[in-house]
C-alpha positions in Angstrom: 127.0 137.3 75.9 126.1 137.0 79.6 129.2 135.5 81.3 128.7 132.2 83.0 128.8 132.3 86.7 130.0 129.6 89.0 129.1 129.6 92.6 128.8 127.2 95.5 127.1 127.6 98.8 129.1 124.6 99.9 132.4 126.4 99.4 133.1 125.6 95.7 136.9 125.4 95.2 138.2 125.8 91.6 141.5 124.1 92.7 139.7 121.1 94.0 137.5 120.9 91.0 140.6 120.9 88.9 142.1 117.9 90.7 143.7 119.4 93.8 142.5 119.9 97.3 142.7 123.0 99.5 146.3 122.2 100.3 147.3 122.2 96.7 148.1 118.5 96.8 146.8 116.2 94.1 143.7 114.2 95.0 144.3 110.5 95.6 142.2 109.7 92.6 142.5 112.5 90.1 140.0 112.5 87.1 141.4 110.4 84.3 142.1 112.0 81.0 139.7 111.1 78.3 141.3 109.1 75.5 141.1 110.2 71.9 137.7 109.3 70.5 137.5 106.8 67.6 134.9 104.6 66.1 136.5 101.4 67.4 136.9 102.1 71.1 133.9 104.3 72.0 130.3 103.6 72.8 128.0 106.5 73.5 124.2 107.0 73.7 121.5 109.1 75.3 118.9 107.1 77.2 115.5 107.9 78.7 115.4 107.1 82.4 111.7 107.0 82.8 111.3 107.8 86.5 107.6 108.8 86.8 106.7 107.4 83.3 104.2 104.9 84.7 102.7 107.2 87.3 103.1 110.7 85.7 104.3 112.4 88.9 107.6 113.8 87.6 109.8 114.6 84.6 111.9 111.7 83.3 115.7 112.0 83.4 118.1 111.6 80.5 121.5 109.8 80.7 124.3 110.8 78.3 126.6 107.8 78.5 130.2 107.3 77.3 131.9 103.9 77.8 134.8 104.1 80.4 134.1 107.9 80.8 132.0 110.0 83.2 128.3 110.0 82.8 126.0 113.0 82.5 122.4 113.1 83.9 119.8 115.7 82.8 117.2 116.3 85.5 116.7 114.3 88.7 113.0 113.9 89.4 111.7 111.6 92.1 112.3 107.9 91.7 115.6 108.3 89.9 117.6 106.4 92.5 115.2 103.5 92.6 115.0 103.2 88.9 118.8 103.1 88.6 118.8 100.4 91.3 116.2 98.4 89.4 118.0 98.6 86.1 121.6 98.4 87.3 122.6 101.9 86.3 125.7 102.7 88.3 125.2 106.0 90.3 128.9 106.0 91.1 129.6 106.9 87.4 127.6 110.1 87.6 129.9 113.1 87.7 127.6 115.8 86.2 123.9 116.6 86.8 122.2 119.3 84.7 118.7 120.7 85.5 116.5 122.1 82.8 114.4 123.8 85.4 114.7 124.1 89.2 111.4 122.8 90.5 110.1 119.7 92.2 109.1 118.1 88.9 112.7 118.1 87.6 114.8 118.2 90.8 112.9 116.6 93.7 115.1 113.5 93.4 118.3 115.5 93.6 118.6 115.8 97.4 118.2 112.0 98.0 120.5 111.2 95.1 123.3 113.4 96.5 122.7 111.9 99.9 123.2 108.5 98.5 126.2 109.5 96.4 127.8 110.8 99.6 127.9 107.1 100.8 129.8 105.9 97.7 133.5 106.2 97.6 134.1 108.9 94.9 137.3 110.8 94.1 135.5 114.1 93.4 132.2 115.7 94.2 129.3 115.9 91.8 129.0 118.9 89.5 125.5 120.2 89.5 124.6 122.8 86.8 121.4 124.9 86.5 120.0 128.4 86.1 120.6 130.9 88.9 117.8 129.7 91.1 119.7 126.5 91.6 121.4 128.4 94.4 118.2 128.4 96.4 117.9 124.6 96.1 121.5 123.9 97.0 121.2 126.3 100.0 118.0 124.4 101.1 119.9 121.1 101.2 122.6 122.3 103.5 121.1 120.7 106.6 121.2 117.1 105.4 123.5 116.8 102.3 127.2 116.6 103.1 128.8 119.8 101.8 131.7 118.0 100.2 129.6 116.1 97.7 128.3 119.2 95.7 130.1 121.6 93.4 127.4 124.0 92.2 127.6 125.9 88.9 125.0 128.4 87.9 124.6 130.5 84.8 122.6 133.6 84.1 122.1 136.5 86.4 120.5 136.1 89.8 117.2 137.9 90.3 117.6 141.3 92.0 116.2 142.0 95.4 113.2 143.9 94.1 112.1 140.9 92.0 113.2 142.3 88.6 113.4 140.0 85.6 116.4 137.9 85.1 118.9 139.3 82.6 118.8 137.8 79.1 121.3 135.2 78.2 121.4 135.2 74.4 124.3 133.1 73.3 124.9 129.5 74.4 127.1 129.3 77.5 129.7 126.4 77.3 129.5 124.4 80.5 131.6 121.4 79.7 134.2 121.2 77.0 136.5 118.2 77.0 137.8 115.6 74.6 134.5 113.7 74.8 131.7 116.3 74.6 130.9 119.9 74.7 127.7 120.8 76.6 126.2 124.3 76.3 123.2 125.9 77.8 120.7 128.4 76.4 118.3 130.1 78.9 114.7 130.1 77.9 112.6 132.6 79.8 108.9 133.0 79.4 107.8 135.9 77.1 105.0 137.5 79.0 102.9 139.8 76.8 102.1 142.1 79.7 105.8 142.5 80.6 105.5 140.7 83.9 108.7 140.0 85.8 110.2 136.6 85.4 110.2 134.7 88.7 113.2 132.4 89.6 111.3 129.2 89.2 110.1 130.1 85.7 113.5 129.9 83.9 114.1 126.9 81.7 117.1 125.7 79.9 117.9 124.1 76.5 121.0 121.9 76.6 123.1 121.3 73.5 125.4 118.3 73.6 128.0 118.1 70.8 130.2 115.1 70.7 133.8 115.7 69.8 135.0 115.0 66.3 136.0 111.4 65.9 138.7 109.5 64.0 137.2 107.3 61.3 138.6 104.0 59.9 141.3 105.8 58.0 142.0 108.5 60.7 139.9 111.0 58.8 137.9 113.4 61.1 134.1 113.1 61.1 131.8 115.6 62.7 130.5 114.5 66.1 126.8 113.8 66.8 124.6 116.5 68.2 121.8 116.1 70.7 119.4 118.8 72.0 117.4 118.6 75.2 114.5 121.1 75.0 112.3 122.0 78.0 109.6 124.4 76.9 107.1 124.2 79.8 104.5 126.8 78.7 103.1 128.8 75.8 104.9 131.9 77.1 108.2 130.0 76.8 107.2 128.9 73.3 106.9 132.5 72.2 110.5 133.0 73.2 111.7 129.8 71.7 110.2 130.7 68.3 112.1 133.9 68.2 115.4 132.6 69.6 118.5 133.3 67.4 120.8 131.1 69.5 119.6 127.9 67.8 119.7 129.2 64.2 123.0 127.4 63.4 121.4 124.0 64.3 118.5 124.3 61.8 118.5 122.0 58.8 119.5 124.7 56.3 122.6 125.6 58.4 126.0 124.0 59.0 125.4 121.9 62.0 123.4 118.7 61.8 121.3 117.7 64.8 120.9 114.0 65.2 118.4 113.7 68.1 116.1 116.1 70.0 114.6 115.0 73.3 111.6 117.1 74.0 110.9 117.5 77.8 108.0 119.9 77.0 104.4 118.9 77.9 101.9 117.8 75.2 100.0 121.0 75.7 103.0 122.8 74.1 104.4 120.2 71.7 100.9 119.6 70.3 100.5 123.2 69.1 101.0 124.0 65.3 103.7 126.5 66.2 105.8 124.0 68.1 105.3 121.3 65.4 106.4 123.8 62.7 109.5 124.6 64.8 110.3 120.9 65.2 110.3 120.5 61.4 113.1 123.1 61.0 115.6 120.4 62.2 115.1 118.4 59.1 115.8 114.7 59.5 116.6 114.8 63.3 115.1 112.1 65.4 112.5 113.6 67.8 111.8 111.8 71.2 108.7 113.2 72.9 109.4 112.8 76.7 107.1 115.5 78.1 104.9 115.2 81.1 101.9 113.5 79.5 103.9 111.4 77.0 104.1 108.4 79.3 103.5 104.7 78.9 101.2 104.0 81.9 100.8 100.4 81.1 104.5 99.4 81.5 105.8 99.6 85.1 109.3 101.1 85.4 109.8 99.0 88.5 109.2 95.5 87.3 110.6 93.7 90.4 108.4 95.6 92.7 105.4 95.2 90.4 105.9 91.5 90.3 106.0 91.3 94.1 102.9 93.5 94.4 101.1 91.3 91.9 102.1 88.1 93.9 101.0 89.7 97.2 97.7 90.8 95.6 97.1 87.2 94.5 98.1 85.8 97.9 96.3 88.4 100.1 94.1 90.9 98.3 92.6 92.1 101.6 96.0 93.7 102.5 97.2 94.3 98.9 94.1 95.5 97.0 96.2 97.2 94.2 98.1 94.8 91.9 101.5 96.1 90.9 100.8 96.2 87.1 97.4 97.8 87.3 97.0 100.1 84.3 96.8 103.7 85.5 94.4 106.2 84.0 96.6 108.7 82.1 96.4 112.5 82.3 93.6 114.3 80.4 91.7 111.0 80.1 93.7 110.3 76.9 94.8 106.8 75.9 98.5 106.4 76.3 98.6 104.4 73.1 96.8 107.1 71.2 99.2 109.7 72.6 102.1 107.7 71.3 100.7 106.9 67.8 97.8 109.0 66.8 98.4 112.3 68.5 100.3 115.4 67.2 103.6 113.5 67.5 102.8 111.6 64.3 102.4 114.8 62.3 106.2 115.4 62.6 108.5 113.1 60.6 110.9 110.9 62.7 109.1 111.5 66.0 108.4 108.8 68.6 107.0 108.7 72.1 109.6 108.1 74.8 109.8 104.8 76.5 111.7 103.9 79.7 115.3 103.0 78.9 114.9 103.9 75.2 118.3 104.7 73.7 119.5 106.8 70.8 123.0 105.5 69.9 125.5 108.2 69.0 128.7 106.0 68.7 129.7 104.0 66.9 128.4 105.8 63.8 127.4 102.5 62.2 124.7 102.1 64.8 123.4 105.7 64.9 119.7 105.8 65.7 117.1 104.4 68.1 117.7 101.3 70.2 114.7 99.7 71.9 116.5 96.5 73.1 116.6 97.8 76.7 113.0 99.0 76.9 110.8 96.8 79.1 107.8 95.3 77.4 104.2 95.0 78.6 103.8 92.1 80.9 100.3 90.8 81.7 99.5 89.9 85.3 98.6 86.4 84.1 102.2 85.9 82.9 103.5 86.9 86.3 101.2 84.5 88.0 102.1 81.7 85.7 105.7 82.3 86.5 105.0 82.5 90.2 102.9 79.3 90.3 105.7 77.6 88.4 108.4 78.7 90.9 106.2 78.4 94.1 103.4 76.0 93.4 102.3 75.9 97.0 101.2 79.5 96.8 97.9 78.5 95.3 96.9 76.6 98.4 98.4 79.4 100.6 96.0 81.9 98.9 93.0 79.7 99.8 94.2 79.4 103.4 94.6 83.2 103.6 91.1 83.7 102.3 89.7 81.3 104.9 91.4 83.4 107.7 89.2 86.3 106.8 86.1 84.1 107.0 86.9 83.1 110.6 84.7 84.8 113.3 86.3 87.8 115.1 87.6 87.4 118.6 84.8 87.7 121.1 86.8 88.0 124.3 85.9 91.1 126.2 88.4 93.9 126.1 89.8 95.2 129.4 89.9 98.7 130.8 90.5 100.0 134.3 90.5 103.1 136.4 93.8 104.5 137.6 94.0 107.4 140.1 90.5 108.6 139.4 91.3 108.9 135.7 89.8 106.5 133.2 92.6 104.7 131.4 92.2 102.4 128.5 95.1 100.1 129.2 95.1 96.8 127.6 97.3 94.2 129.4 97.4 91.9 126.4 98.1 88.9 128.6 96.4 87.1 125.7 97.1 88.5 122.2 93.6 87.3 121.1 91.9 89.8 123.4 90.2 92.3 121.2 90.8 95.9 122.2 87.7 97.8 123.1 88.5 100.4 120.4 87.9 97.7 117.8 84.3 97.1 118.9 81.9 97.5 115.9 84.7 99.0 113.9 83.8 99.8 110.3 85.9 99.5 107.1 85.8 103.2 106.5 87.2 104.2 109.9 90.9 103.9 109.3 93.3 102.4 106.8 97.1 102.5 107.2 98.9 102.3 103.9 102.7 101.5 104.1 103.8 103.5 101.0 107.5 103.0 101.7 109.1 100.4 104.0 112.8 100.4 103.1 115.7 101.9 105.0 118.3 104.5 103.9 118.4 103.7 100.2 115.6 102.4 98.0 115.7 98.8 96.8 114.0 96.9 94.0 111.2 96.0 96.4 111.0 98.8 99.0 110.8 102.5 98.6 111.8 105.2 101.1 109.8 105.7 104.3 106.2 106.9 104.1 102.9 106.0 105.8 99.5 107.2 104.6 96.9 107.4 107.3 93.5 107.2 105.4 90.6 108.5 107.5 88.3 108.3 104.4 85.6 111.0 104.6 87.5 112.8 107.4 90.7 113.3 105.4 94.2 111.9 105.7 97.7 112.4 107.0 101.2 111.5 105.9 103.8 110.3 108.4 107.2 110.8 106.7 107.5 111.5 103.0 110.6 109.9 101.4 111.5 110.3 97.7 108.9 108.6 95.5 106.0 109.0 97.9 103.8 110.6 95.3 104.5 107.7 92.8 103.6 105.2 95.5 100.3 106.9 96.2 99.5 106.7 92.5 100.5 103.0 92.4 98.1 102.4 95.3 95.2 104.6 94.3 95.7 105.4 90.6 96.4 108.9 89.2 92.9 110.3 90.0 92.8 108.6 93.3 96.2 110.0 94.3 95.1 113.5 93.3 92.0 113.1 95.5 94.3 111.9 98.4 96.4 115.1 98.1 93.4 117.3 98.1 92.2 115.7 101.3 95.5 115.8 103.2 95.1 117.4 106.6 98.7 117.3 107.8 102.1 115.9 107.1 104.4 114.9 110.0 108.1 114.3 109.5 110.2 112.4 112.0 113.7 113.7 111.5 115.9 115.5 108.9 117.5 112.5 107.2 116.9 112.6 103.5 115.2 109.2 103.2 112.3 110.5 105.3 111.4 113.8 103.8 112.7 114.4 100.2 109.3 113.6 98.7 107.7 116.4 100.6 108.3 119.2 98.1 106.7 117.4 95.2 103.6 116.5 97.3 103.2 120.1 98.5 103.8 121.5 95.0 101.2 119.2 93.3 98.7 119.8 96.1 99.1 123.6 95.5 98.5 123.1 91.8 95.4 120.9 92.3 93.8 123.4 94.7 94.6 126.5 92.7 91.6 128.7 92.4 89.8 126.9 95.2 89.3 128.2 98.7 91.6 126.2 101.0 94.1 126.6 103.9 97.8 126.0 103.6 98.8 122.5 104.6 100.3 122.0 108.0 103.7 120.4 108.1 105.0 119.2 111.5 108.7 118.5 111.6 112.2 119.1 113.1 113.5 122.7 113.0 116.1 121.9 110.3 113.2 121.0 107.9 111.8 124.5 108.1 115.1 125.9 106.7 114.9 123.5 103.8 111.2 124.4 103.0 111.7 128.1 103.4 114.6 128.0 101.0 112.6 125.8 98.6 109.7 128.3 98.6 112.1 130.9 97.1 111.4 129.3 93.7 108.3 127.2 94.1 105.1 127.8 96.0 104.6 125.0 98.5 101.4 126.4 100.1 102.2 125.2 103.7 102.7 126.3 107.3 105.4 124.8 109.4 105.1 123.6 113.0 108.2 122.5 115.0 107.8 119.0 116.4 108.9 120.5 119.7 105.7 122.4 119.9 103.7 119.1 119.6 105.3 117.2 122.5 103.2 116.3 125.5 104.4 119.2 127.7 103.9 121.7 124.9 100.3 120.6 124.5 99.8 121.1 128.2 101.2 124.6 127.9 98.9 125.2 125.0 95.8 124.1 126.8 96.7 126.3 129.8 97.1 129.3 127.5 94.0 128.4 125.6 92.0 128.6 128.9 93.8 131.7 130.1 95.1 133.9 127.2 96.4 136.4 129.8 98.8 133.8 131.1 100.8 133.9 127.8 104.5 134.6 128.5 104.5 132.8 131.9 105.4 129.3 130.7 108.7 127.8 131.6 111.0 125.5 129.7 110.6 121.9 130.6 113.6 119.6 130.2 112.2 116.7 132.2 112.6 114.3 129.3 116.2 115.0 128.7 118.2 111.7 129.2 121.6 110.4 128.6 121.2 108.9 125.1 119.2 111.7 123.5 120.8 114.5 121.5 118.0 117.0 122.3 115.5 117.8 125.0 111.8 118.3 125.0 110.9 122.0 125.4 107.6 123.6 126.3 105.8 126.2 124.3 108.6 128.8 124.6 107.9 130.8 121.5 104.2 131.5 122.2 103.7 134.3 119.7 104.5 131.9 116.8 103.5 128.5 118.2 100.1 129.3 119.8 98.2 130.2 116.6 99.8 127.3 114.7 98.8 124.8 117.4 95.3 126.3 117.4 95.1 125.6 113.7 96.5 122.1 114.2 93.9 121.4 116.9 91.1 122.4 114.6 92.5 120.2 111.8 92.8 117.2 114.1 89.2 117.7 115.3 87.9 117.8 111.8 89.8 114.5 111.1 88.2 112.9 114.2 91.5 112.8 116.1 92.0 113.7 119.7 95.7 114.1 119.8 98.9 114.2 117.8 101.9 114.0 120.1 105.6 114.0 119.0 107.8 111.8 121.2 111.6 112.4 121.4 113.5 109.3 120.4 117.2 108.3 120.1 118.5 108.6 116.6 119.9 112.0 115.5 119.4 115.6 116.6 115.7 116.4 116.8 114.4 112.9 116.0 110.8 112.0 117.0 108.2 109.3 117.1 104.5 110.1 117.0 101.3 109.1 118.8 97.9 109.6 117.0 94.8 109.0 119.0 91.2 109.0 117.6 88.4 110.7 119.5 86.0 108.5 121.5 82.8 107.4 119.7 79.4 106.1 120.7 78.2 102.7 119.5 74.7 101.8 118.4 73.6 101.1 122.0 74.9 104.4 123.4 78.1 103.0 124.9 81.2 105.2 124.8 84.0 103.5 122.8 87.6 104.6 123.2 89.4 105.8 120.1 92.2 103.8 118.5 95.8 104.7 119.1 98.6 104.5 116.5 102.3 104.9 117.4 105.0 105.3 114.8 108.7 105.2 115.9 110.5 107.0 113.1 114.1 106.0 113.3 115.3 105.2 116.8 117.1 103.0 119.3 114.7 101.4 121.8 114.0 104.1 124.4 111.8 104.6 127.4 109.8 107.5 125.9 108.6 105.4 123.0 108.1 102.3 125.1 105.8 104.3 127.4 104.0 105.9 124.5 103.4 102.4 123.0 101.6 101.0 126.1 97.9 100.5 125.2 98.5 101.3 121.5 96.2 99.6 119.0 99.1 99.4 116.6 102.8 100.2 116.8 104.7 100.7 113.6 108.4 100.4 114.6 111.6 100.5 112.6 113.5 97.2 112.5 116.6 98.0 110.4 118.8 95.2 111.7 118.3 91.5 112.4 118.7 89.9 115.8 122.4 89.2 115.7 123.4 92.7 114.5 122.8 94.7 117.7 126.3 96.3 117.6 125.5 97.7 114.2 122.1 98.9 115.4 123.8 100.7 118.4 126.4 102.3 116.1 123.8 103.5 113.6 121.2 104.3 116.3 118.6 101.9 114.8 116.7 98.9 116.2 116.9 95.2 115.7 113.8 93.2 115.0 113.7 91.6 118.5 114.2 95.1 120.1 111.3 96.5 118.1 109.1 93.6 119.1 110.0 94.2 122.8 109.1 97.8 122.5 105.7 96.7 121.2 105.1 94.3 124.2 102.4 96.8 125.5 100.7 97.2 122.1 98.0 95.1 120.6 99.7 94.7 117.2 103.2 95.6 116.0 104.3 96.1 112.4 108.0 96.1 111.5 109.1 98.6 108.9 112.3 100.5 107.7 113.7 97.1 106.7 117.2 96.8 105.4 118.1 96.2 101.8 119.9 93.1 103.0 116.6 91.4 103.0 114.9 92.4 99.7 111.6 90.7 100.5 111.5 89.3 104.1 113.9 90.2 106.9 115.4 87.6 109.2 113.1 87.4 112.2 112.9 85.1 115.3 109.5 83.5 115.5 109.6 84.1 119.2 107.5 87.2 119.9 105.9 87.2 116.4 102.5 86.1 117.8 101.2 89.6 117.5 103.7 91.1 115.0 103.7 91.4 111.2 106.3 92.3 108.5 105.4 95.3 106.3 105.6 95.5 102.5 105.3 98.5 100.2 101.6 99.3 99.4 100.4 97.1 102.2 97.0 98.5 103.3 96.1 97.6 106.9 92.4 98.3 107.7 91.6 98.8 111.4 89.1 95.9 111.1 91.8 93.5 109.9 94.2 93.9 112.8 93.2 90.7 114.5 94.4 88.5 111.6 97.8 90.3 110.9 100.1 87.9 112.8 98.6 84.9 111.1 99.9 86.0 107.7 103.7 85.9 108.2 104.1 82.2 107.3 102.4 82.7 104.0 104.5 85.9 103.2 107.6 83.9 103.8 106.8 81.8 100.7 107.8 84.8 98.6 111.3 85.1 100.0 112.8 82.3 98.0 116.5 82.9 97.1 116.3 86.7 97.8 119.0 87.2 100.4 121.4 89.3 98.3 124.3 91.2 99.8 123.8 94.9 99.9 125.7 97.9 101.5 125.1 98.6 105.1 122.7 101.3 106.3 124.1 104.6 107.7 
């Protein structure tokens, strides 16, 4: 048997894992000893945590729960944190995380989950288990996940430097063995007929969970329940599974009785006759089909958010065209109902399609079996609206008033421009917020749409996802500004499954503001899926612009999954770097003569702006970026240093000029996004003349000291920064205010509050500030207390 290996790139310490720290002193809160199991004091079950079930972007997670004991999570796909928040599943109880594969589908939610767990008072770190390529993922997270939160454990041999296949691991390796449960792992590698080498990302794992023997009513020992979690992702893995001897003792004709098998394998595998025949070998075991396509797309896993989206769609369909409970088109154009009841699942006895929060009770024995009491039911939008109209009857009139706002004639006052030092400057004084910017003259609906995919801060809430903004340029492509956990799911909630796939195909560039996990941990899943969608088609790697620490994460991640991207440091896209680029572009012989420019270094910033110092690397990348921007109809993409953490940036996007129908030159629109920041001169200057400023507003007016301490902004500070912009949208809103933050009406005459899935068309900017009073109707009794942002 291959020996189990335990490593930690974060300095794994056997003594600390055993309850002592590096000084050999007991921890303040050592792990409690598990009590003797018996049928009267123990509740245990496995439960499907259906992150991704309604949008099909990730593999669901599985919770192994014991009452008053530690909890065990299998897989951590995107959306896990938000789902747990929605359904009151306590993350603080998670002590063990097991990965069936190390890839974005199963592990993209892990970095953000660990980042959040680091903020919770915990006596010990989280034990993360997986095959040998887990080391690459843990190494990739070093730059933004606190090292003390992770104890990494790997099993199986690491791939050799020459890419040779991973060594076989025949027998189950025991990972956890305590008085509650024994968890073992069996590696499942693909069986390639041509003898191809197994790549790190191709290894899969079968987990065997065997509950300890329990004391019955008369203290007689009964065999514990057994659960298998099977992830067989491809036909090549199935060939290996069918010949595997390690599972022979669990088949029906043998000594051990398996009670439940959770199949994480896709329908393309589970639907084959060979897999079906293999399933029948487990006799009367309950089969739960939780693979990639086995999803209930009609039932939203985030009911609170779906209800709010449905209400917003009713109130203002112009900004919220996608109702929250819109039934999504499932994969392969198959009906989700047929998948669950008429497909290959029904040919195997005791098999059901997984549902979000579906349980299989393990203890007490009297309740052994399926439990659907926690599974959410299908709720029609009409039911939500009946409830909403009952709670807030005035919303019906509000919806009529909002509709009338769009019927009002647009502002006709002439826009202002002036000449400054022989250079034409489009500078709008905005002495009157009703002056229409010249860039909005004859604007069309298919020029620009800004979709706020995620508008929350630090941690997800019921109503707000992590930061992400989708810049839709329609036929000219699209960009993403920040890409927090769950961005892909939000794209699918906005555009549907097929529409989101199309959006990924047409992405031109992704820009990341800084290294904090809530702004970029959805990136790997986006890049991986885009790579799969474009496989076999001629295309260029996607350009990712971000802080230098992000490159280390992406490089390490690409060790086990192809992300099909090229990285550009934000420093290379600052204003001075673009000046250097243009000079070099005009005179290639001048390369090597540029000097470092530190003019923008100031007291409160942790970094300085540098010029194009590494020309050999930066110049060709910037040339590619320039071409991408040109195809998208953009004149500039400039990263602006801001005050938050090391290498934090805002961004300025400016569209190219256009000619109207009478031959007049119309200036391009200008978008400014702050990222996370304190108010600073660089961003204030960048925001002058902006068509729209999207600024973080983490704290309310009276919390300026908290804002200073956390290097965030208050709502009034954000509004002040936007004094030189035509419209300001407040985002990165605290979980303190689940629906509407506390804002002072002073200064709101050209400002709007953002919501998830809010779609702001360029043509609708004039009406934005008029909508806030109607949005406030939805904030009834929602000011719950939540933890502070960090």
